C-alpha positions as a LaTeX table, in Angstrom:
\begin{tabular}{lrrr}
\hline
Residue & $x$ (\AA) & $y$ (\AA) & $z$ (\AA) \\
\hline
Unk1 & 146.14 & 104.74 & 136.48 \\
Unk2 & 143.99 & 104.87 & 133.39 \\
Unk3 & 140.58 & 103.77 & 132.29 \\
Unk4 & 140.77 & 100.08 & 131.40 \\
Unk5 & 137.55 & 99.80 & 129.45 \\
Unk6 & 135.91 & 102.40 & 127.21 \\
Unk7 & 132.80 & 102.08 & 129.36 \\
Unk8 & 129.34 & 102.52 & 127.97 \\
Unk9 & 126.58 & 105.06 & 127.77 \\
Unk10 & 123.16 & 103.47 & 127.37 \\
Unk11 & 119.84 & 105.26 & 127.25 \\
Unk12 & 117.58 & 104.52 & 130.20 \\
Unk13 & 115.00 & 107.26 & 129.70 \\
Unk14 & 114.54 & 110.40 & 127.65 \\
Unk15 & 117.32 & 112.91 & 128.36 \\
Unk16 & 119.06 & 110.53 & 130.81 \\
Unk17 & 121.58 & 107.71 & 130.61 \\
Unk18 & 123.49 & 105.13 & 132.62 \\
Unk19 & 127.28 & 105.36 & 132.53 \\
Unk20 & 130.06 & 103.17 & 133.90 \\
Unk21 & 133.84 & 102.96 & 134.07 \\
Unk22 & 136.19 & 100.31 & 135.44 \\
Unk23 & 139.40 & 101.71 & 136.91 \\
Unk24 & 142.74 & 99.96 & 136.45 \\
Unk25 & 146.10 & 100.47 & 138.15 \\
Unk26 & 148.13 & 101.49 & 135.12 \\
Unk27 & 149.75 & 104.98 & 135.23 \\
Unk28 & 147.97 & 108.00 & 133.82 \\
Unk29 & 144.43 & 107.66 & 135.09 \\
Unk30 & 142.19 & 108.25 & 138.06 \\
Unk31 & 142.97 & 105.79 & 140.88 \\
Unk32 & 143.25 & 107.42 & 144.30 \\
Unk33 & 140.92 & 110.35 & 143.56 \\
Unk34 & 137.89 & 111.41 & 145.55 \\
Unk35 & 134.65 & 110.18 & 144.04 \\
Unk36 & 133.26 & 113.69 & 143.40 \\
Unk37 & 136.47 & 114.79 & 141.62 \\
Unk38 & 136.49 & 111.56 & 139.61 \\
Unk39 & 132.98 & 112.26 & 138.28 \\
Unk40 & 134.01 & 115.76 & 137.17 \\
Unk41 & 137.19 & 114.57 & 135.45 \\
Unk42 & 135.27 & 111.99 & 133.45 \\
Unk43 & 132.77 & 114.63 & 132.36 \\
Unk44 & 129.86 & 112.97 & 134.15 \\
Unk45 & 129.27 & 116.12 & 136.20 \\
Unk46 & 130.03 & 119.75 & 135.21 \\
Unk47 & 131.22 & 120.67 & 138.71 \\
Unk48 & 131.93 & 119.17 & 142.12 \\
Unk49 & 128.63 & 120.59 & 143.33 \\
Unk50 & 126.79 & 118.71 & 140.58 \\
Unk51 & 128.80 & 115.58 & 141.40 \\
Unk52 & 127.80 & 115.82 & 145.05 \\
Unk53 & 124.15 & 116.13 & 144.02 \\
Unk54 & 124.46 & 112.91 & 142.01 \\
Unk55 & 126.14 & 111.13 & 144.93 \\
Unk56 & 123.75 & 112.45 & 147.59 \\
Unk57 & 120.81 & 111.51 & 145.37 \\
Unk58 & 121.88 & 107.86 & 145.38 \\
Unk59 & 122.64 & 107.81 & 141.65 \\
Unk60 & 126.30 & 106.75 & 141.97 \\
Unk61 & 127.57 & 103.31 & 142.96 \\
Unk62 & 131.10 & 101.99 & 143.41 \\
Unk63 & 131.25 & 98.20 & 143.12 \\
Unk64 & 127.50 & 98.17 & 143.66 \\
Unk65 & 127.62 & 100.25 & 146.86 \\
Unk66 & 126.56 & 103.82 & 147.57 \\
Unk67 & 129.54 & 105.72 & 149.00 \\
Unk68 & 130.11 & 109.29 & 150.14 \\
Unk69 & 131.59 & 112.11 & 148.07 \\
Unk70 & 134.98 & 111.75 & 149.76 \\
Unk71 & 135.35 & 108.04 & 149.05 \\
Unk72 & 138.60 & 107.21 & 147.26 \\
Unk73 & 138.31 & 105.48 & 143.89 \\
Unk74 & 140.50 & 102.38 & 144.09 \\
Unk75 & 142.10 & 100.29 & 141.36 \\
Unk76 & 139.63 & 97.90 & 139.79 \\
Unk77 & 136.60 & 99.90 & 140.94 \\
Unk78 & 133.40 & 99.69 & 138.90 \\
Unk79 & 131.86 & 103.16 & 139.07 \\
Unk80 & 128.33 & 103.59 & 137.73 \\
Unk81 & 126.02 & 106.59 & 137.44 \\
Unk82 & 122.32 & 106.11 & 136.75 \\
Unk83 & 120.05 & 108.68 & 135.13 \\
Unk84 & 122.98 & 110.82 & 134.08 \\
Unk85 & 121.59 & 114.27 & 133.14 \\
Unk86 & 122.23 & 115.77 & 129.74 \\
Unk87 & 125.27 & 118.02 & 129.57 \\
Unk88 & 124.43 & 121.62 & 130.50 \\
Unk89 & 124.73 & 124.40 & 127.94 \\
Unk90 & 125.08 & 128.16 & 128.26 \\
Unk91 & 121.89 & 130.06 & 127.51 \\
Unk92 & 122.38 & 133.42 & 125.77 \\
Unk93 & 120.95 & 136.39 & 127.65 \\
Unk94 & 119.82 & 139.02 & 125.15 \\
Unk95 & 118.67 & 141.50 & 127.80 \\
Unk96 & 121.87 & 141.85 & 129.84 \\
Unk97 & 124.39 & 144.35 & 128.47 \\
Unk98 & 128.10 & 144.01 & 129.29 \\
Unk99 & 130.59 & 146.61 & 128.04 \\
Unk100 & 133.38 & 145.32 & 125.78 \\
Unk101 & 136.70 & 147.05 & 126.51 \\
Unk102 & 138.84 & 145.21 & 123.95 \\
Unk103 & 138.21 & 142.86 & 121.05 \\
Unk104 & 140.28 & 141.01 & 118.48 \\
Unk105 & 139.76 & 137.79 & 116.51 \\
Unk106 & 140.62 & 135.52 & 119.44 \\
Unk107 & 140.20 & 137.44 & 122.70 \\
Unk108 & 137.71 & 139.77 & 124.40 \\
Unk109 & 138.10 & 141.90 & 127.51 \\
Unk110 & 134.83 & 143.00 & 129.10 \\
Unk111 & 133.94 & 145.22 & 132.04 \\
Unk112 & 132.33 & 143.01 & 134.67 \\
Unk113 & 129.82 & 144.81 & 136.93 \\
Unk114 & 130.22 & 144.21 & 140.64 \\
Unk115 & 126.67 & 142.93 & 141.05 \\
Unk116 & 126.75 & 140.16 & 138.43 \\
Unk117 & 128.49 & 136.76 & 138.69 \\
Unk118 & 130.91 & 135.64 & 135.99 \\
Unk119 & 129.09 & 132.41 & 135.10 \\
Unk120 & 126.12 & 130.26 & 136.12 \\
Unk121 & 126.55 & 127.50 & 138.69 \\
Unk122 & 123.82 & 125.28 & 137.25 \\
Unk123 & 121.66 & 124.83 & 134.18 \\
Unk124 & 118.87 & 127.41 & 133.92 \\
Unk125 & 120.77 & 130.35 & 135.41 \\
Unk126 & 121.40 & 133.06 & 132.84 \\
Unk127 & 121.89 & 136.42 & 134.58 \\
Unk128 & 125.68 & 136.25 & 134.36 \\
Unk129 & 128.46 & 137.89 & 132.37 \\
Unk130 & 129.18 & 134.85 & 130.20 \\
Unk131 & 125.49 & 134.39 & 129.29 \\
Unk132 & 125.38 & 138.00 & 128.09 \\
Unk133 & 128.59 & 137.59 & 126.08 \\
Unk134 & 127.37 & 134.39 & 124.39 \\
Unk135 & 124.38 & 136.33 & 123.05 \\
Unk136 & 126.75 & 138.48 & 120.97 \\
Unk137 & 129.69 & 136.10 & 120.56 \\
Unk138 & 128.17 & 132.58 & 120.36 \\
Unk139 & 131.56 & 130.96 & 119.71 \\
Unk140 & 132.56 & 131.78 & 123.30 \\
Unk141 & 130.17 & 129.07 & 124.59 \\
Unk142 & 132.43 & 126.24 & 123.39 \\
Unk143 & 135.84 & 127.93 & 123.72 \\
Unk144 & 136.68 & 126.62 & 127.20 \\
Unk145 & 136.68 & 123.24 & 128.92 \\
Unk146 & 133.73 & 123.73 & 131.28 \\
Unk147 & 130.21 & 123.84 & 129.85 \\
Unk148 & 128.90 & 126.62 & 132.11 \\
Unk149 & 132.01 & 128.84 & 131.94 \\
Unk150 & 132.55 & 129.09 & 128.20 \\
Unk151 & 135.76 & 130.90 & 127.32 \\
Unk152 & 136.32 & 132.57 & 130.69 \\
Unk153 & 140.10 & 132.75 & 131.09 \\
Unk154 & 139.90 & 133.83 & 134.74 \\
Unk155 & 137.18 & 134.78 & 137.20 \\
Unk156 & 136.30 & 137.65 & 139.50 \\
Unk157 & 134.31 & 137.27 & 142.72 \\
Unk158 & 130.65 & 138.23 & 142.50 \\
Unk159 & 131.30 & 141.44 & 144.43 \\
Unk160 & 134.35 & 142.47 & 142.35 \\
Unk161 & 134.14 & 144.61 & 139.21 \\
Unk162 & 136.57 & 145.23 & 136.38 \\
Unk163 & 138.45 & 143.76 & 133.43 \\
Unk164 & 137.67 & 140.15 & 132.52 \\
Unk165 & 139.42 & 138.21 & 129.73 \\
Unk166 & 137.34 & 135.84 & 127.59 \\
Unk167 & 138.69 & 133.57 & 124.83 \\
Unk168 & 136.77 & 133.11 & 121.59 \\
Unk169 & 138.30 & 129.80 & 120.45 \\
Unk170 & 139.62 & 126.66 & 122.17 \\
Unk171 & 143.19 & 127.38 & 121.02 \\
Unk172 & 143.03 & 130.93 & 122.37 \\
Unk173 & 141.62 & 129.61 & 125.65 \\
Unk174 & 144.48 & 127.12 & 126.00 \\
Unk175 & 147.08 & 129.81 & 125.24 \\
Unk176 & 145.62 & 132.32 & 127.70 \\
Unk177 & 145.22 & 129.73 & 130.46 \\
Unk178 & 148.89 & 128.81 & 129.99 \\
Unk179 & 149.78 & 132.51 & 130.32 \\
Unk180 & 147.79 & 132.69 & 133.57 \\
Unk181 & 149.61 & 129.67 & 135.02 \\
Unk182 & 153.00 & 131.12 & 134.08 \\
Unk183 & 152.21 & 134.49 & 135.62 \\
Unk184 & 152.44 & 136.24 & 132.23 \\
Unk185 & 149.18 & 138.16 & 132.70 \\
Unk186 & 149.56 & 141.23 & 134.92 \\
Unk187 & 146.58 & 142.44 & 136.97 \\
Unk188 & 146.35 & 145.75 & 138.80 \\
Unk189 & 143.48 & 146.21 & 141.26 \\
Unk190 & 142.22 & 149.27 & 143.06 \\
Unk191 & 140.93 & 148.58 & 146.57 \\
Unk192 & 139.57 & 150.65 & 149.44 \\
Unk193 & 140.57 & 149.11 & 152.74 \\
Unk194 & 139.92 & 149.95 & 156.37 \\
Unk195 & 142.65 & 151.82 & 158.23 \\
Unk196 & 145.81 & 153.49 & 157.00 \\
Unk197 & 148.35 & 151.43 & 155.10 \\
Unk198 & 151.66 & 153.20 & 155.66 \\
Unk199 & 153.97 & 151.74 & 153.01 \\
Unk200 & 154.06 & 149.34 & 150.12 \\
Unk201 & 154.43 & 145.74 & 151.29 \\
Unk202 & 154.24 & 142.22 & 149.91 \\
Unk203 & 151.83 & 139.93 & 151.73 \\
Unk204 & 153.12 & 136.38 & 151.36 \\
Unk205 & 150.83 & 133.90 & 153.10 \\
Unk206 & 149.41 & 130.56 & 151.91 \\
Unk207 & 145.63 & 130.44 & 151.52 \\
Unk208 & 143.29 & 127.55 & 152.37 \\
Unk209 & 139.58 & 126.95 & 152.91 \\
Unk210 & 138.21 & 127.89 & 156.32 \\
Unk211 & 137.75 & 124.76 & 158.43 \\
Unk212 & 134.11 & 125.53 & 159.33 \\
Unk213 & 132.86 & 128.08 & 156.79 \\
Unk214 & 133.29 & 126.92 & 153.19 \\
Unk215 & 132.42 & 130.41 & 151.94 \\
Unk216 & 135.61 & 131.78 & 153.50 \\
Unk217 & 139.31 & 131.40 & 152.96 \\
Unk218 & 142.05 & 131.81 & 155.57 \\
Unk219 & 145.77 & 132.50 & 155.60 \\
Unk220 & 148.12 & 129.93 & 157.12 \\
Unk221 & 151.76 & 130.07 & 158.28 \\
Unk222 & 154.40 & 129.88 & 155.55 \\
Unk223 & 155.42 & 126.41 & 156.75 \\
Unk224 & 151.91 & 124.97 & 156.37 \\
Unk225 & 152.25 & 121.52 & 154.83 \\
Unk226 & 150.54 & 120.17 & 151.75 \\
Unk227 & 148.07 & 118.26 & 153.93 \\
Unk228 & 146.58 & 121.59 & 155.03 \\
Unk229 & 145.29 & 122.16 & 151.50 \\
Unk230 & 146.94 & 125.60 & 151.43 \\
Unk231 & 148.13 & 127.15 & 148.18 \\
Unk232 & 151.07 & 129.58 & 148.02 \\
Unk233 & 149.91 & 133.17 & 147.57 \\
Unk234 & 151.57 & 136.58 & 147.36 \\
Unk235 & 150.14 & 140.08 & 146.85 \\
Unk236 & 151.98 & 143.40 & 146.58 \\
Unk237 & 150.03 & 146.40 & 147.89 \\
Unk238 & 150.87 & 150.08 & 148.16 \\
Unk239 & 148.86 & 153.09 & 149.36 \\
Unk240 & 147.65 & 155.70 & 146.88 \\
Unk241 & 145.54 & 158.03 & 149.02 \\
Unk242 & 144.35 & 158.33 & 152.61 \\
Unk243 & 140.85 & 159.12 & 153.75 \\
Unk244 & 139.35 & 159.32 & 157.22 \\
Unk245 & 139.66 & 155.73 & 158.44 \\
Unk246 & 140.37 & 154.27 & 154.99 \\
Unk247 & 143.13 & 153.89 & 152.40 \\
Unk248 & 142.81 & 153.69 & 148.63 \\
Unk249 & 145.44 & 151.20 & 147.56 \\
Unk250 & 146.89 & 149.52 & 144.49 \\
Unk251 & 147.17 & 145.73 & 144.64 \\
Unk252 & 149.07 & 143.39 & 142.33 \\
Unk253 & 148.53 & 139.67 & 142.99 \\
Unk254 & 151.50 & 137.47 & 142.15 \\
Unk255 & 149.30 & 134.37 & 142.29 \\
Unk256 & 145.63 & 133.58 & 141.67 \\
Unk257 & 143.98 & 132.04 & 144.73 \\
Unk258 & 140.30 & 132.32 & 145.57 \\
Unk259 & 139.52 & 135.54 & 147.53 \\
Unk260 & 143.26 & 136.28 & 147.54 \\
Unk261 & 143.21 & 140.07 & 147.87 \\
Unk262 & 140.30 & 140.00 & 150.30 \\
Unk263 & 141.80 & 137.48 & 152.71 \\
Unk264 & 145.35 & 138.88 & 152.45 \\
Unk265 & 144.22 & 142.40 & 153.32 \\
Unk266 & 142.02 & 141.12 & 156.15 \\
Unk267 & 144.96 & 139.11 & 157.51 \\
Unk268 & 146.99 & 142.30 & 158.09 \\
Unk269 & 144.08 & 144.19 & 159.66 \\
Unk270 & 142.92 & 146.09 & 156.56 \\
Unk271 & 139.71 & 144.41 & 155.26 \\
Unk272 & 137.95 & 145.89 & 152.25 \\
Unk273 & 135.16 & 148.41 & 152.63 \\
Unk274 & 131.89 & 146.53 & 152.23 \\
Unk275 & 133.47 & 143.08 & 152.64 \\
Unk276 & 131.57 & 141.97 & 155.73 \\
Unk277 & 132.55 & 138.31 & 155.17 \\
Unk278 & 136.11 & 139.24 & 156.13 \\
Unk279 & 135.33 & 141.84 & 158.77 \\
Unk280 & 135.12 & 144.93 & 156.58 \\
Unk281 & 132.74 & 147.80 & 157.44 \\
Unk282 & 129.53 & 148.31 & 155.50 \\
Unk283 & 129.35 & 151.12 & 152.94 \\
Unk284 & 125.96 & 152.74 & 152.30 \\
Unk285 & 126.65 & 153.19 & 148.58 \\
Unk286 & 127.36 & 149.50 & 147.99 \\
Unk287 & 124.68 & 146.86 & 147.50 \\
Unk288 & 124.74 & 143.76 & 149.74 \\
Unk289 & 127.50 & 141.43 & 148.60 \\
Unk290 & 129.39 & 144.25 & 146.88 \\
Unk291 & 132.74 & 145.42 & 148.23 \\
Unk292 & 135.29 & 148.01 & 147.13 \\
Unk293 & 137.51 & 146.01 & 144.78 \\
Unk294 & 138.02 & 146.72 & 141.09 \\
Unk295 & 140.34 & 145.14 & 138.51 \\
Unk296 & 141.48 & 148.40 & 136.99 \\
Unk297 & 144.10 & 147.25 & 134.47 \\
Unk298 & 145.12 & 144.00 & 132.84 \\
Unk299 & 148.13 & 143.41 & 130.59 \\
Unk300 & 148.53 & 140.33 & 128.40 \\
Unk301 & 149.73 & 139.04 & 125.03 \\
Unk302 & 146.86 & 138.14 & 122.70 \\
Unk303 & 147.48 & 135.15 & 120.40 \\
Unk304 & 146.02 & 137.31 & 117.62 \\
Unk305 & 147.17 & 140.90 & 118.19 \\
Unk306 & 150.12 & 140.71 & 120.56 \\
Unk307 & 150.79 & 142.87 & 123.61 \\
Unk308 & 147.80 & 144.74 & 125.06 \\
Unk309 & 147.01 & 146.77 & 128.18 \\
Unk310 & 143.31 & 147.30 & 128.90 \\
Unk311 & 141.82 & 149.56 & 131.56 \\
Unk312 & 138.35 & 149.31 & 133.09 \\
Unk313 & 136.79 & 152.61 & 134.22 \\
Unk314 & 135.82 & 152.96 & 137.86 \\
Unk315 & 132.10 & 152.16 & 138.30 \\
Unk316 & 129.70 & 154.70 & 139.74 \\
Unk317 & 129.06 & 152.93 & 143.06 \\
Unk318 & 132.76 & 152.79 & 143.96 \\
Unk319 & 133.28 & 156.38 & 142.86 \\
Unk320 & 130.39 & 157.47 & 145.08 \\
Unk321 & 132.16 & 156.03 & 148.14 \\
Unk322 & 135.33 & 157.99 & 147.33 \\
Unk323 & 133.39 & 161.21 & 146.79 \\
Unk324 & 131.72 & 160.85 & 150.18 \\
Unk325 & 135.03 & 160.19 & 151.91 \\
Unk326 & 136.59 & 163.19 & 150.15 \\
Unk327 & 133.95 & 165.45 & 151.68 \\
Unk328 & 134.74 & 164.31 & 155.24 \\
\hline
\end{tabular}
């Protein structure tokens, strides 16, 4: 399936436009996709959330009809979007300081704080890691393929701290994303989990969205079919030190699913300290939304400088939890 006509983009008011595409049945295109995904793939929305806002706002028609976000785009469909907003752009944040751990001509590694998200979700947000990086490295803004993510090669949850790779050019971004998909980038996390983990184990369990809570992920049986939406996931964990009621562990994800370490540890009865979403106990030293998970070390091959291993120092809030437990 491919786009039959080049479509058009005609101005309807300042800063807005009307766009359309007609979908054909030839191989290589978009037939059979959900409407919200279709809008993102064509570049008419920067994210599925933005696509849903367009659809829910009545600004999208398929063959002249308003359909829901899950409607399937069929062959021959005439999809139109009215008052298409201007493409979002990253705003540099000159006041937010993010520590650079590694830098060469094509790649950066920065130390993400646990309290700051990686990137904005919508235009106008700027208190994120990538906004701060763009203030110093403006080329990062156009290195990736999503307007509000810049050259982010991978992401860390809002409550996770540690090493974060950022590409400085489109070619470097493509190379590093390929390395991620192939499993050529090694990540070592430190985590503090509830209970005592006795031995090193590999947790192999597919991960899918929770049926009722879209903020959460769940593990499913190994034989879960593709219709479940589950993605294969594996994490190796081993204990480093025991405390009263807790274990400091090392975790190496073999795959890269959303919330992977958090949901895998919770699935075996060892949720992270501070991770109340997955049943973990609160920790007085950690701010709301922060949990004890830190990407300590990342190893990769830079397109510019070759093999590199970068370590991110343990932040003060996580260290404070360990010091308290050591006194007990």
